[in-house]
C-alpha positions as CSV (number, residue, x, y, z in Angstrom):
1,M,52.6,171.6,121.9
2,D,50.0,171.8,124.6
3,G,51.6,169.3,127.6
4,L,55.0,169.5,125.9
5,L,56.6,171.3,129.5
6,H,55.4,168.9,131.5
7,Q,58.0,166.9,129.1
8,P,60.9,166.6,132.0
9,A,63.7,167.1,129.4
10,N,61.9,170.0,128.0
11,W,61.0,171.7,131.7
12,E,64.5,171.0,133.1
13,R,65.8,172.7,129.9
14,V,63.6,175.8,130.2
15,Q,64.7,175.9,133.5
16,I,67.8,176.5,132.7
17,M,67.3,179.6,130.7
18,M,65.4,180.9,133.1
19,R,68.1,180.3,136.4
20,D,70.1,182.0,133.7
21,F,67.9,185.3,132.6
22,V,67.4,185.8,136.5
23,R,70.6,187.0,137.0
24,Y,70.3,190.0,135.1
25,P,69.0,192.9,137.0
26,G,67.5,194.4,134.9
27,I,65.4,190.9,134.8
28,Q,64.9,190.8,138.7
29,E,63.3,194.8,138.8
30,Y,61.0,193.8,135.7
31,W,60.3,190.5,137.8
32,G,59.7,192.9,141.1
33,F,57.0,195.6,138.8
34,R,55.3,192.7,136.9
35,R,54.9,189.4,138.9
36,H,51.6,190.1,139.9
37,W,50.7,189.2,136.0
38,F,51.5,185.8,136.4
39,P,49.4,183.0,137.8
40,A,50.7,182.3,141.8
41,D,53.2,178.7,141.2
42,M,54.8,180.4,138.2
43,Q,55.5,183.3,140.9
44,K,56.8,180.6,142.9
45,I,59.0,179.1,140.5
46,L,60.5,182.3,139.7
47,D,60.2,183.7,143.1
48,T,63.1,181.0,144.1
49,L,64.5,180.8,141.1
50,I,66.3,184.7,141.7
51,Q,66.6,183.3,145.3
52,E,68.5,180.5,144.8
53,A,70.6,183.1,141.2
54,G,71.4,185.7,144.4
55,K,74.0,187.6,143.0
56,A,75.8,185.4,140.4
57,A,76.9,186.3,137.6
58,P,74.6,186.1,134.3
59,S,77.3,183.2,131.9
60,L,74.2,183.1,129.0
61,Y,76.4,185.9,128.1
62,P,79.7,186.1,129.8
63,V,81.9,188.6,130.0
64,P,85.8,187.4,128.1
65,S,88.9,187.7,131.1
66,A,91.8,189.6,129.6
């Protein structure tokens, strides 16, 4: 398993999932309380993803249109 995330295709998939998760307000709130648990490089990655996500609605479980 060591080094799996260093493979570009795997890291790209993880980023796609993370981009979607960080759109949820609850995840953003959790991150505000717990970011200090993570190393600085991970904090920077998630802070950037959250900033890029802004207030966009999550797409993982979209609300069906009526």
